[in-house]
All heavy atoms as a GROMACS GRO file, in nm:
protein
  626
    1MET      N    1  22.674  13.129  11.640
    1MET     CA    2  22.600  13.015  11.689
    1MET      C    3  22.454  13.055  11.714
    1MET      O    4  22.426  13.157  11.775
    1MET     CB    5  22.666  12.965  11.817
    1MET     CG    6  22.599  12.848  11.878
    1MET     SD    7  22.683  12.803  12.030
    1MET     CE    8  22.694  12.631  12.005
    2LEU      N    9  22.363  12.973  11.663
    2LEU     CA   10  22.220  13.000  11.682
    2LEU      C   11  22.175  12.952  11.818
    2LEU      O   12  22.212  12.844  11.863
    2LEU     CB   13  22.139  12.929  11.574
    2LEU     CG   14  22.156  12.981  11.432
    2LEU    CD1   15  22.078  12.894  11.336
    2LEU    CD2   16  22.108  13.124  11.422
    3ARG      N   17  22.094  13.034  11.878
    3ARG     CA   18  22.035  12.996  12.007
    3ARG      C   19  21.903  12.927  11.983
    3ARG      O   20  21.819  12.976  11.908
    3ARG     CB   21  22.011  13.119  12.090
    3ARG     CG   22  22.110  13.134  12.198
    3ARG     CD   23  22.056  13.231  12.297
    3ARG     NE   24  22.121  13.195  12.420
    3ARG     CZ   25  22.153  13.277  12.513
    3ARG    NH1   26  22.123  13.403  12.502
    3ARG    NH2   27  22.214  13.237  12.620
    4LYS      N   28  21.882  12.814  12.045
    4LYS     CA   29  21.755  12.743  12.033
    4LYS      C   30  21.656  12.801  12.132
    4LYS      O   31  21.686  12.817  12.250
    4LYS     CB   32  21.774  12.594  12.059
    4LYS     CG   33  21.852  12.525  11.952
    4LYS     CD   34  21.858  12.377  11.978
    4LYS     CE   35  21.938  12.308  11.870
    4LYS     NZ   36  21.947  12.165  11.892
    5LYS      N   37  21.539  12.832  12.080
    5LYS     CA   38  21.432  12.884  12.166
    5LYS      C   39  21.370  12.768  12.242
    5LYS      O   40  21.339  12.663  12.186
    5LYS     CB   41  21.326  12.951  12.080
    5LYS     CG   42  21.212  13.007  12.161
    5LYS     CD   43  21.103  13.064  12.074
    5LYS     CE   44  20.988  13.109  12.163
    5LYS     NZ   45  20.868  13.134  12.090
    6LYS      N   46  21.348  12.787  12.369
    6LYS     CA   47  21.279  12.687  12.449
    6LYS      C   48  21.130  12.702  12.426
    6LYS      O   49  21.076  12.812  12.436
    6LYS     CB   50  21.313  12.702  12.596
    6LYS     CG   51  21.457  12.667  12.625
    6LYS     CD   52  21.484  12.672  12.772
    6LYS     CE   53  21.628  12.636  12.798
    6LYS     NZ   54  21.661  12.636  12.940
    7LEU      N   55  21.066  12.592  12.393
    7LEU     CA   56  20.921  12.596  12.369
    7LEU      C   57  20.846  12.610  12.500
    7LEU      O   58  20.879  12.547  12.600
    7LEU     CB   59  20.875  12.469  12.298
    7LEU     CG   60  20.915  12.454  12.153
    7LEU    CD1   61  20.869  12.318  12.100
    7LEU    CD2   62  20.856  12.564  12.068
    8THR      N   63  20.742  12.689  12.494
    8THR     CA   64  20.651  12.700  12.608
    8THR      C   65  20.519  12.634  12.569
    8THR      O   66  20.495  12.604  12.452
    8THR     CB   67  20.624  12.848  12.643
    8THR    OG1   68  20.555  12.910  12.534
    8THR    CG2   69  20.753  12.922  12.673
    9ILE      N   70  20.434  12.614  12.665
    9ILE     CA   71  20.302  12.558  12.638
    9ILE      C   72  20.228  12.646  12.539
    9ILE      O   73  20.163  12.598  12.447
    9ILE     CB   74  20.222  12.540  12.768
    9ILE    CG1   75  20.286  12.432  12.853
    9ILE    CG2   76  20.076  12.509  12.739
    9ILE    CD1   77  20.224  12.417  12.991
   10ASN      N   78  20.240  12.775  12.554
   10ASN     CA   79  20.172  12.869  12.465
   10ASN      C   80  20.215  12.853  12.318
   10ASN      O   81  20.139  12.882  12.227
   10ASN     CB   82  20.193  13.013  12.512
   10ASN     CG   83  20.098  13.109  12.445
   10ASN    OD1   84  19.978  13.086  12.441
   10ASN    ND2   85  20.151  13.217  12.392
   11ASP      N   86  20.337  12.806  12.296
   11ASP     CA   87  20.386  12.785  12.160
   11ASP      C   88  20.318  12.669  12.089
   11ASP      O   89  20.314  12.664  11.968
   11ASP     CB   90  20.538  12.759  12.160
   11ASP     CG   91  20.618  12.880  12.207
   11ASP    OD1   92  20.576  12.994  12.180
   11ASP    OD2   93  20.722  12.858  12.273
   12VAL      N   94  20.266  12.574  12.165
   12VAL     CA   95  20.211  12.452  12.103
   12VAL      C   96  20.063  12.426  12.133
   12VAL      O   97  20.001  12.343  12.068
   12VAL     CB   98  20.293  12.327  12.144
   12VAL    CG1   99  20.433  12.336  12.090
   12VAL    CG2  100  20.294  12.308  12.294
   13VAL      N  101  20.007  12.499  12.227
   13VAL     CA  102  19.868  12.475  12.266
   13VAL      C  103  19.772  12.514  12.153
   13VAL      O  104  19.798  12.607  12.076
   13VAL     CB  105  19.834  12.552  12.396
   13VAL    CG1  106  19.825  12.701  12.372
   13VAL    CG2  107  19.706  12.502  12.458
   14ILE      N  108  19.664  12.441  12.142
   14ILE     CA  109  19.559  12.475  12.047
   14ILE      C  110  19.472  12.582  12.111
   14ILE      O  111  19.422  12.564  12.222
   14ILE     CB  112  19.472  12.351  12.013
   14ILE    CG1  113  19.559  12.243  11.949
   14ILE    CG2  114  19.357  12.389  11.920
   14ILE    CD1  115  19.490  12.108  11.940
   15LYS      N  116  19.455  12.691  12.044
   15LYS     CA  117  19.375  12.801  12.098
   15LYS      C  118  19.229  12.759  12.109
   15LYS      O  119  19.175  12.688  12.025
   15LYS     CB  120  19.387  12.926  12.009
   15LYS     CG  121  19.529  12.971  11.984
   15LYS     CD  122  19.600  13.007  12.111
   15LYS     CE  123  19.740  13.060  12.083
   15LYS     NZ  124  19.839  13.024  12.179
   16ILE      N  125  19.164  12.803  12.214
   16ILE     CA  126  19.027  12.763  12.246
   16ILE      C  127  18.930  12.792  12.132
   16ILE      O  128  18.839  12.715  12.107
   16ILE     CB  129  18.979  12.826  12.379
   16ILE    CG1  130  18.851  12.762  12.429
   16ILE    CG2  131  18.958  12.974  12.365
   16ILE    CD1  132  18.870  12.638  12.506
   17LYS      N  133  18.950  12.900  12.059
   17LYS     CA  134  18.858  12.935  11.952
   17LYS      C  135  18.866  12.838  11.834
   17LYS      O  136  18.777  12.838  11.749
   17LYS     CB  137  18.881  13.079  11.906
   17LYS     CG  138  19.016  13.103  11.844
   17LYS     CD  139  19.034  13.249  11.810
   17LYS     CE  140  19.175  13.273  11.761
   17LYS     NZ  141  19.204  13.412  11.744
   18LYS      N  142  18.968  12.754  11.830
   18LYS     CA  143  18.982  12.657  11.722
   18LYS      C  144  18.922  12.521  11.757
   18LYS      O  145  18.909  12.435  11.672
   18LYS     CB  146  19.129  12.640  11.685
   18LYS     CG  147  19.188  12.765  11.623
   18LYS     CD  148  19.323  12.739  11.567
   18LYS     CE  149  19.372  12.867  11.500
   18LYS     NZ  150  19.478  12.842  11.407
   19ILE      N  151  18.885  12.501  11.883
   19ILE     CA  152  18.831  12.373  11.928
   19ILE      C  153  18.679  12.375  11.916
   19ILE      O  154  18.615  12.471  11.959
   19ILE     CB  155  18.874  12.344  12.073
   19ILE    CG1  156  19.026  12.332  12.080
   19ILE    CG2  157  18.808  12.216  12.125
   19ILE    CD1  158  19.081  12.318  12.218
   20PRO      N  159  18.620  12.270  11.857
   20PRO     CA  160  18.473  12.265  11.848
   20PRO      C  161  18.411  12.263  11.987
   20PRO      O  162  18.457  12.191  12.075
   20PRO     CB  163  18.445  12.134  11.775
   20PRO     CG  164  18.573  12.090  11.716
   20PRO     CD  165  18.682  12.153  11.795
   21ILE      N  166  18.306  12.343  12.004
   21ILE     CA  167  18.234  12.348  12.131
   21ILE      C  168  18.087  12.324  12.102
   21ILE      O  169  18.025  12.398  12.026
   21ILE     CB  170  18.254  12.484  12.201
   21ILE    CG1  171  18.402  12.506  12.229
   21ILE    CG2  172  18.172  12.490  12.329
   21ILE    CD1  173  18.434  12.643  12.284
   22LEU      N  174  18.033  12.219  12.161
   22LEU     CA  175  17.893  12.181  12.140
   22LEU      C  176  17.825  12.160  12.274
   22LEU      O  177  17.890  12.153  12.378
   22LEU     CB  178  17.885  12.052  12.057
   22LEU     CG  179  17.946  12.060  11.916
   22LEU    CD1  180  17.953  11.921  11.854
   22LEU    CD2  181  17.867  12.153  11.829
   23GLY      N  182  17.693  12.148  12.269
   23GLY     CA  183  17.616  12.123  12.389
   23GLY      C  184  17.585  11.975  12.405
   23GLY      O  185  17.603  11.896  12.312
   24PRO      N  186  17.536  11.936  12.522
   24PRO     CA  187  17.511  11.795  12.550
   24PRO      C  188  17.399  11.734  12.464
   24PRO      O  189  17.390  11.612  12.453
   24PRO     CB  190  17.474  11.793  12.698
   24PRO     CG  191  17.431  11.932  12.728
   24PRO     CD  192  17.506  12.022  12.634
   25LYS      N  193  17.316  11.817  12.404
   25LYS     CA  194  17.206  11.764  12.322
   25LYS      C  195  17.241  11.757  12.174
   25LYS      O  196  17.160  11.711  12.095
   25LYS     CB  197  17.081  11.846  12.345
   25LYS     CG  198  17.032  11.831  12.488
   25LYS     CD  199  16.897  11.890  12.509
   25LYS     CE  200  16.862  11.868  12.656
   25LYS     NZ  201  16.726  11.880  12.684
   26ASN      N  202  17.360  11.804  12.137
   26ASN     CA  203  17.403  11.789  11.998
   26ASN      C  204  17.421  11.642  11.966
   26ASN      O  205  17.452  11.561  12.054
   26ASN     CB  206  17.535  11.862  11.973
   26ASN     CG  207  17.519  12.011  11.960
   26ASN    OD1  208  17.538  12.084  12.056
   26ASN    ND2  209  17.482  12.056  11.842
   27LEU      N  210  17.401  11.607  11.840
   27LEU     CA  211  17.419  11.469  11.797
   27LEU      C  212  17.567  11.434  11.786
   27LEU      O  213  17.651  11.521  11.758
   27LEU     CB  214  17.353  11.448  11.660
   27LEU     CG  215  17.202  11.471  11.653
   27LEU    CD1  216  17.155  11.458  11.509
   27LEU    CD2  217  17.129  11.374  11.743
   28LEU      N  218  17.597  11.308  11.809
   28LEU     CA  219  17.734  11.259  11.794
   28LEU      C  220  17.785  11.290  11.653
   28LEU      O  221  17.900  11.327  11.634
   28LEU     CB  222  17.739  11.109  11.822
   28LEU     CG  223  17.874  11.042  11.812
   28LEU    CD1  224  17.975  11.106  11.907
   28LEU    CD2  225  17.861  10.894  11.841
   29LYS      N  226  17.697  11.279  11.555
   29LYS     CA  227  17.732  11.308  11.416
   29LYS      C  228  17.785  11.452  11.402
   29LYS      O  229  17.882  11.477  11.333
   29LYS     CB  230  17.611  11.286  11.326
   29LYS     CG  231  17.633  11.314  11.178
   29LYS     CD  232  17.504  11.290  11.100
   29LYS     CE  233  17.523  11.305  10.953
   29LYS     NZ  234  17.548  11.439  10.907
   30GLU      N  235  17.721  11.545  11.472
   30GLU     CA  236  17.764  11.685  11.466
   30GLU      C  237  17.904  11.702  11.526
   30GLU      O  238  17.986  11.778  11.473
   30GLU     CB  239  17.665  11.775  11.540
   30GLU     CG  240  17.529  11.782  11.473
   30GLU     CD  241  17.427  11.853  11.558
   30GLU    OE1  242  17.390  11.800  11.666
   30GLU    OE2  243  17.386  11.963  11.518
   31ALA      N  244  17.930  11.632  11.635
   31ALA     CA  245  18.063  11.639  11.697
   31ALA      C  246  18.168  11.584  11.601
   31ALA      O  247  18.275  11.645  11.584
   31ALA     CB  248  18.064  11.561  11.828
   32LEU      N  249  18.138  11.473  11.537
   32LEU     CA  250  18.232  11.414  11.441
   32LEU      C  251  18.256  11.508  11.323
   32LEU      O  252  18.370  11.524  11.278
   32LEU     CB  253  18.180  11.280  11.390
   32LEU     CG  254  18.184  11.165  11.490
   32LEU    CD1  255  18.106  11.045  11.436
   32LEU    CD2  256  18.326  11.127  11.522
   33GLU      N  257  18.151  11.570  11.275
   33GLU     CA  258  18.164  11.664  11.163
   33GLU      C  259  18.252  11.783  11.201
   33GLU      O  260  18.338  11.825  11.124
   33GLU     CB  261  18.027  11.712  11.116
   33GLU     CG  262  17.947  11.606  11.045
   33GLU     CD  263  17.801  11.645  11.019
   33GLU    OE1  264  17.752  11.743  11.078
   33GLU    OE2  265  17.739  11.574  10.940
   34GLU      N  266  18.230  11.837  11.320
   34GLU     CA  267  18.309  11.951  11.366
   34GLU      C  268  18.455  11.913  11.387
   34GLU      O  269  18.546  11.988  11.351
   34GLU     CB  270  18.251  12.010  11.494
   34GLU     CG  271  18.127  12.092  11.473
   34GLU     CD  272  18.152  12.214  11.386
   34GLU    OE1  273  18.249  12.290  11.411
   34GLU    OE2  274  18.075  12.234  11.291
   35MET      N  275  18.479  11.797  11.447
   35MET     CA  276  18.617  11.753  11.468
   35MET      C  277  18.687  11.735  11.334
   35MET      O  278  18.804  11.773  11.318
   35MET     CB  279  18.621  11.621  11.546
   35MET     CG  280  18.594  11.635  11.693
   35MET     SD  281  18.628  11.482  11.781
   35MET     CE  282  18.464  11.422  11.810
   36SER      N  283  18.618  11.680  11.237
   36SER     CA  284  18.676  11.659  11.104
   36SER      C  285  18.700  11.791  11.032
   36SER      O  286  18.805  11.812  10.972
   36SER     CB  287  18.585  11.570  11.019
   36SER     OG  288  18.578  11.442  11.074
   37LYS      N  289  18.602  11.880  11.040
   37LYS     CA  290  18.612  12.008  10.971
   37LYS      C  291  18.733  12.088  11.022
   37LYS      O  292  18.803  12.152  10.946
   37LYS     CB  293  18.483  12.088  10.991
   37LYS     CG  294  18.482  12.223  10.921
   37LYS     CD  295  18.345  12.288  10.924
   37LYS     CE  296  18.312  12.338  11.061
   37LYS     NZ  297  18.186  12.414  11.068
   38ARG      N  298  18.758  12.079  11.152
   38ARG     CA  299  18.867  12.156  11.211
   38ARG      C  300  18.997  12.076  11.220
   38ARG      O  301  19.096  12.124  11.274
   38ARG     CB  302  18.826  12.205  11.349
   38ARG     CG  303  18.708  12.301  11.340
   38ARG     CD  304  18.667  12.344  11.478
   38ARG     NE  305  18.539  12.413  11.474
   38ARG     CZ  306  18.521  12.531  11.530
   38ARG    NH1  307  18.618  12.592  11.591
   38ARG    NH2  308  18.402  12.587  11.526
   39LYS      N  309  18.992  11.952  11.169
   39LYS     CA  310  19.110  11.865  11.167
   39LYS      C  311  19.166  11.842  11.307
   39LYS      O  312  19.286  11.843  11.330
   39LYS     CB  313  19.217  11.921  11.074
   39LYS     CG  314  19.173  11.927  10.930
   39LYS     CD  315  19.280  11.981  10.841
   39LYS     CE  316  19.250  11.983  10.695
   39LYS     NZ  317  19.125  12.007  10.643
   40LEU      N  318  19.073  11.822  11.402
   40LEU     CA  319  19.109  11.791  11.540
   40LEU      C  320  19.035  11.666  11.584
   40LEU      O  321  18.928  11.635  11.533
   40LEU     CB  322  19.070  11.906  11.633
   40LEU     CG  323  19.145  12.037  11.617
   40LEU    CD1  324  19.081  12.145  11.703
   40LEU    CD2  325  19.291  12.020  11.654
   41GLY      N  326  19.086  11.599  11.680
   41GLY     CA  327  19.020  11.481  11.733
   41GLY      C  328  18.960  11.507  11.869
   41GLY      O  329  18.957  11.419  11.955
   42ILE      N  330  18.910  11.629  11.888
   42ILE     CA  331  18.859  11.667  12.020
   42ILE      C  332  18.743  11.764  12.005
   42ILE      O  333  18.735  11.840  11.909
   42ILE     CB  334  18.971  11.731  12.105
   42ILE    CG1  335  18.928  11.749  12.250
   42ILE    CG2  336  19.020  11.860  12.044
   42ILE    CD1  337  19.041  11.788  12.342
   43CYS      N  338  18.652  11.759  12.102
   43CYS     CA  339  18.537  11.848  12.106
   43CYS      C  340  18.503  11.875  12.252
   43CYS      O  341  18.505  11.783  12.334
   43CYS     CB  342  18.420  11.781  12.034
   43CYS     SG  343  18.269  11.877  12.032
   44PHE      N  344  18.476  12.000  12.286
   44PHE     CA  345  18.434  12.034  12.421
   44PHE      C  346  18.282  12.032  12.428
   44PHE      O  347  18.214  12.072  12.334
   44PHE     CB  348  18.480  12.174  12.461
   44PHE     CG  349  18.628  12.186  12.485
   44PHE    CD1  350  18.686  12.311  12.497
   44PHE    CD2  351  18.710  12.076  12.494
   44PHE    CE1  352  18.822  12.324  12.519
   44PHE    CE2  353  18.846  12.088  12.517
   44PHE     CZ  354  18.902  12.213  12.529
   45CYS      N  355  18.230  11.987  12.540
   45CYS     CA  356  18.086  11.989  12.565
   45CYS      C  357  18.061  12.084  12.681
   45CYS      O  358  18.116  12.066  12.790
   45CYS     CB  359  18.037  11.848  12.599
   45CYS     SG  360  17.860  11.841  12.632
   46ILE      N  361  17.979  12.188  12.654
   46ILE     CA  362  17.949  12.286  12.758
   46ILE      C  363  17.798  12.296  12.780
   46ILE      O  364  17.720  12.263  12.692
   46ILE     CB  365  18.006  12.425  12.725
   46ILE    CG1  366  17.943  12.481  12.597
   46ILE    CG2  367  18.158  12.421  12.712
   46ILE    CD1  368  17.972  12.628  12.573
   47ASN      N  369  17.759  12.344  12.898
   47ASN     CA  370  17.617  12.364  12.924
   47ASN      C  371  17.576  12.505  12.883
   47ASN      O  372  17.658  12.582  12.830
   47ASN     CB  373  17.583  12.334  13.071
   47ASN     CG  374  17.644  12.433  13.169
   47ASN    OD1  375  17.697  12.538  13.133
   47ASN    ND2  376  17.637  12.400  13.297
   48ASP      N  377  17.452  12.543  12.910
   48ASP     CA  378  17.400  12.673  12.869
   48ASP      C  379  17.472  12.790  12.937
   48ASP      O  380  17.471  12.902  12.888
   48ASP     CB  381  17.250  12.683  12.897
   48ASP     CG  382  17.170  12.591  12.807
   48ASP    OD1  383  17.220  12.555  12.699
   48ASP    OD2  384  17.056  12.555  12.845
   49ASN      N  385  17.534  12.764  13.052
   49ASN     CA  386  17.606  12.868  13.125
   49ASN      C  387  17.754  12.875  13.084
   49ASN      O  388  17.829  12.953  13.142
   49ASN     CB  389  17.597  12.844  13.275
   49ASN     CG  390  17.454  12.852  13.325
   49ASN    OD1  391  17.375  12.933  13.277
   49ASN    ND2  392  17.419  12.767  13.419
   50GLY      N  393  17.794  12.792  12.989
   50GLY     CA  394  17.932  12.793  12.943
   50GLY      C  395  18.025  12.708  13.028
   50GLY      O  396  18.147  12.711  13.009
   51LYS      N  397  17.968  12.631  13.122
   51LYS     CA  398  18.051  12.545  13.208
   51LYS      C  399  18.092  12.420  13.129
   51LYS      O  400  18.008  12.356  13.065
   51LYS     CB  401  17.974  12.504  13.333
   51LYS     CG  402  18.053  12.414  13.424
   51LYS     CD  403  17.973  12.372  13.545
   51LYS     CE  404  18.053  12.273  13.627
   51LYS     NZ  405  17.973  12.213  13.733
   52LEU      N  406  18.219  12.386  13.136
   52LEU     CA  407  18.269  12.266  13.069
   52LEU      C  408  18.212  12.142  13.137
   52LEU      O  409  18.231  12.121  13.256
   52LEU     CB  410  18.422  12.264  13.072
   52LEU     CG  411  18.489  12.146  13.004
   52LEU    CD1  412  18.464  12.147  12.853
   52LEU    CD2  413  18.639  12.146  13.033
   53LEU      N  414  18.141  12.061  13.058
   53LEU     CA  415  18.083  11.937  13.110
   53LEU      C  416  18.174  11.817  13.084
   53LEU      O  417  18.173  11.720  13.158
   53LEU     CB  418  17.947  11.911  13.048
   53LEU     CG  419  17.841  12.017  13.071
   53LEU    CD1  420  17.715  11.984  12.992
   53LEU    CD2  421  17.809  12.028  13.220
   54GLY      N  422  18.250  11.826  12.976
   54GLY     CA  423  18.338  11.716  12.942
   54GLY      C  424  18.409  11.740  12.810
   54GLY      O  425  18.384  11.838  12.740
   55ILE      N  426  18.497  11.648  12.779
   55ILE     CA  427  18.573  11.652  12.655
   55ILE      C  428  18.551  11.520  12.583
   55ILE      O  429  18.562  11.413  12.643
   55ILE     CB  430  18.723  11.672  12.685
   55ILE    CG1  431  18.745  11.805  12.757
   55ILE    CG2  432  18.806  11.665  12.557
   55ILE    CD1  433  18.885  11.824  12.812
   56LEU      N  434  18.517  11.528  12.457
   56LEU     CA  435  18.496  11.410  12.373
   56LEU      C  436  18.610  11.402  12.274
   56LEU      O  437  18.644  11.502  12.209
   56LEU     CB  438  18.363  11.424  12.297
   56LEU     CG  439  18.328  11.312  12.200
   56LEU    CD1  440  18.302  11.182  12.274
   56LEU    CD2  441  18.208  11.352  12.116
   57THR      N  442  18.671  11.284  12.263
   57THR     CA  443  18.780  11.266  12.167
   57THR      C  444  18.742  11.160  12.065
   57THR      O  445  18.652  11.078  12.089
   57THR     CB  446  18.911  11.223  12.236
   57THR    OG1  447  18.895  11.090  12.288
   57THR    CG2  448  18.948  11.318  12.348
   58ASP      N  449  18.814  11.159  11.955
   58ASP     CA  450  18.788  11.054  11.856
   58ASP      C  451  18.821  10.917  11.913
   58ASP      O  452  18.759  10.818  11.878
   58ASP     CB  453  18.860  11.081  11.724
   58ASP     CG  454  19.008  11.106  11.739
   58ASP    OD1  455  19.063  11.096  11.851
   58ASP    OD2  456  19.070  11.138  11.636
   59GLY      N  457  18.914  10.911  12.006
   59GLY     CA  458  18.945  10.784  12.074
   59GLY      C  459  18.828  10.735  12.158
   59GLY      O  460  18.801  10.615  12.165
   60ASP      N  461  18.757  10.827  12.224
   60ASP     CA  462  18.638  10.791  12.302
   60ASP      C  463  18.534  10.726  12.212
   60ASP      O  464  18.473  10.624  12.248
   60ASP     CB  465  18.575  10.914  12.368
   60ASP     CG  466  18.665  10.981  12.470
   60ASP    OD1  467  18.745  10.911  12.534
   60ASP    OD2  468  18.654  11.104  12.483
   61ILE      N  469  18.515  10.785  12.095
   61ILE     CA  470  18.415  10.734  12.000
   61ILE      C  471  18.457  10.596  11.950
   61ILE      O  472  18.376  10.504  11.944
   61ILE     CB  473  18.396  10.833  11.884
   61ILE    CG1  474  18.340  10.965  11.939
   61ILE    CG2  475  18.304  10.776  11.777
   61ILE    CD1  476  18.349  11.082  11.844
   62ARG      N  477  18.584  10.582  11.916
   62ARG     CA  478  18.635  10.454  11.868
   62ARG      C  479  18.615  10.344  11.973
   62ARG      O  480  18.567  10.234  11.942
   62ARG     CB  481  18.783  10.467  11.831
   62ARG     CG  482  18.842  10.341  11.772
   62ARG     CD  483  18.992  10.352  11.746
   62ARG     NE  484  19.065  10.358  11.872
   62ARG     CZ  485  19.128  10.466  11.918
   62ARG    NH1  486  19.128  10.577  11.849
   62ARG    NH2  487  19.192  10.462  12.033
   63ARG      N  488  18.649  10.372  12.098
   63ARG     CA  489  18.632  10.272  12.205
   63ARG      C  490  18.486  10.236  12.225
   63ARG      O  491  18.451  10.121  12.248
   63ARG     CB  492  18.696  10.323  12.334
   63ARG     CG  493  18.848  10.314  12.331
   63ARG     CD  494  18.911  10.358  12.462
   63ARG     NE  495  18.900  10.502  12.484
   63ARG     CZ  496  18.981  10.592  12.430
   63ARG    NH1  497  19.079  10.554  12.352
   63ARG    NH2  498  18.965  10.720  12.456
   64LYS      N  499  18.397  10.335  12.216
   64LYS     CA  500  18.253  10.310  12.232
   64LYS      C  501  18.203  10.218  12.121
   64LYS      O  502  18.129  10.123  12.147
   64LYS     CB  503  18.176  10.443  12.230
   64LYS     CG  504  18.029  10.431  12.254
   64LYS     CD  505  18.003  10.392  12.396
   64LYS     CE  506  17.856  10.400  12.428
   64LYS     NZ  507  17.826  10.353  12.563
   65ILE      N  508  18.244  10.246  11.998
   65ILE     CA  509  18.203  10.162  11.885
   65ILE      C  510  18.252  10.018  11.904
   65ILE      O  511  18.177   9.923  11.884
   65ILE     CB  512  18.255  10.220  11.753
   65ILE    CG1  513  18.182  10.350  11.720
   65ILE    CG2  514  18.238  10.120  11.638
   65ILE    CD1  515  18.244  10.429  11.607
   66LEU      N  516  18.375  10.003  11.947
   66LEU     CA  517  18.430   9.869  11.966
   66LEU      C  518  18.359   9.794  12.079
   66LEU      O  519  18.342   9.673  12.073
   66LEU     CB  520  18.580   9.877  11.995
   66LEU     CG  521  18.666   9.919  11.876
   66LEU    CD1  522  18.811   9.940  11.922
   66LEU    CD2  523  18.660   9.816  11.765
   67ASN      N  524  18.316   9.866  12.183
   67ASN     CA  525  18.251   9.802  12.297
   67ASN      C  526  18.107   9.760  12.270
   67ASN      O  527  18.060   9.661  12.325
   67ASN     CB  528  18.252   9.895  12.418
   67ASN     CG  529  18.387   9.900  12.484
   67ASN    OD1  530  18.468   9.809  12.468
   67ASN    ND2  531  18.414  10.006  12.555
   68ILE      N  532  18.035   9.835  12.188
   68ILE     CA  533  17.893   9.802  12.171
   68ILE      C  534  17.867   9.710  12.052
   68ILE      O  535  17.758   9.657  12.039
   68ILE     CB  536  17.806   9.928  12.161
   68ILE    CG1  537  17.845  10.012  12.042
   68ILE    CG2  538  17.809  10.008  12.288
   68ILE    CD1  539  17.753  10.130  12.018
   69GLN      N  540  17.964   9.695  11.964
   69GLN     CA  541  17.953   9.600  11.853
   69GLN      C  542  17.831   9.622  11.765
   69GLN      O  543  17.766   9.529  11.722
   69GLN     CB  544  17.954   9.456  11.906
   69GLN     CG  545  18.077   9.417  11.982
   69GLN     CD  546  18.200   9.410  11.894
   69GLN    OE1  547  18.197   9.349  11.790
   69GLN    NE2  548  18.307   9.474  11.936
   70LYS      N  549  17.795   9.748  11.743
   70LYS     CA  550  17.687   9.781  11.652
   70LYS      C  551  17.747   9.839  11.524
   70LYS      O  552  17.858   9.891  11.527
   70LYS     CB  553  17.594   9.888  11.712
   70LYS     CG  554  17.501   9.838  11.818
   70LYS     CD  555  17.408   9.951  11.858
   70LYS     CE  556  17.311   9.905  11.964
   70LYS     NZ  557  17.221  10.013  12.005
   71PRO      N  558  17.673   9.833  11.416
   71PRO     CA  559  17.722   9.901  11.296
   71PRO      C  560  17.737  10.051  11.323
   71PRO      O  561  17.660  10.109  11.398
   71PRO     CB  562  17.613   9.876  11.191
   71PRO     CG  563  17.529   9.767  11.246
   71PRO     CD  564  17.546   9.767  11.395
   72PHE      N  565  17.836  10.110  11.262
   72PHE     CA  566  17.862  10.251  11.283
   72PHE      C  567  17.739  10.337  11.254
   72PHE      O  568  17.708  10.431  11.327
   72PHE     CB  569  17.980  10.296  11.196
   72PHE     CG  570  18.023  10.437  11.220
   72PHE    CD1  571  18.080  10.474  11.340
   72PHE    CD2  572  18.005  10.533  11.122
   72PHE    CE1  573  18.120  10.604  11.363
   72PHE    CE2  574  18.044  10.664  11.144
   72PHE     CZ  575  18.102  10.698  11.264
   73SER      N  576  17.665  10.303  11.150
   73SER     CA  577  17.548  10.382  11.114
   73SER      C  578  17.443  10.382  11.224
   73SER      O  579  17.367  10.478  11.241
   73SER     CB  580  17.487  10.330  10.983
   73SER     OG  581  17.447  10.195  10.999
   74ALA      N  582  17.438  10.279  11.306
   74ALA     CA  583  17.341  10.272  11.416
   74ALA      C  584  17.369  10.377  11.523
   74ALA      O  585  17.279  10.421  11.592
   74ALA     CB  586  17.341  10.133  11.478
   75LEU      N  587  17.494  10.420  11.533
   75LEU     CA  588  17.529  10.522  11.633
   75LEU      C  589  17.488  10.662  11.589
   75LEU      O  590  17.476  10.751  11.672
   75LEU     CB  591  17.681  10.521  11.656
   75LEU     CG  592  17.737  10.394  11.718
   75LEU    CD1  593  17.888  10.400  11.718
   75LEU    CD2  594  17.684  10.377  11.859
   76LEU      N  595  17.467  10.681  11.460
   76LEU     CA  596  17.442  10.815  11.410
   76LEU      C  597  17.295  10.842  11.378
   76LEU      O  598  17.262  10.947  11.326
   76LEU     CB  599  17.528  10.840  11.286
   76LEU     CG  600  17.678  10.826  11.307
   76LEU    CD1  601  17.752  10.847  11.177
   76LEU    CD2  602  17.728  10.921  11.414
   77ASN      N  603  17.206  10.750  11.410
   77ASN     CA  604  17.064  10.771  11.388
   77ASN      C  605  17.011  10.880  11.478
   77ASN      O  606  17.056  10.895  11.592
   77ASN     CB  607  16.984  10.642  11.412
   77ASN     CG  608  17.003  10.542  11.300
   77ASN    OD1  609  17.041  10.579  11.190
   77ASN    ND2  610  16.978  10.417  11.330
   78ASP      N  611  16.916  10.956  11.430
   78ASP     CA  612  16.862  11.068  11.507
   78ASP      C  613  16.769  11.025  11.619
   78ASP      O  614  16.737  11.104  11.706
   78ASP     CB  615  16.787  11.163  11.414
   78ASP     CG  616  16.883  11.238  11.323
   78ASP    OD1  617  17.004  11.218  11.331
   78ASP    OD2  618  16.832  11.320  11.245
   79ASP      N  619  16.722  10.902  11.620
   79ASP     CA  620  16.630  10.860  11.726
   79ASP      C  621  16.712  10.825  11.847
   79ASP      O  622  16.684  10.809  11.950
   79ASP     CB  623  16.544  10.743  11.681
   79ASP     CG  624  16.626  10.624  11.639
   79ASP    OD1  625  16.727  10.643  11.572
   79ASP    OD2  626  16.588  10.512  11.675
   0.00000   0.00000   0.00000
């Protein structure tokens, strides 16, 4: 009889080095590119001292787009 291994958090957690980490002055476009490149829907935002300021998810972006009713391209302008 095979014994089933009990999963731990460590078995399923995404390792920190695989999560995109950007600063607060990075463009939203850069966050989207990093999330897509790494096939994740999450990005960490840290300050210059490495302190976590927040977490950005693809769901956050989707809700923002739906709330402001602007064309998607308007969100990615550099100005």
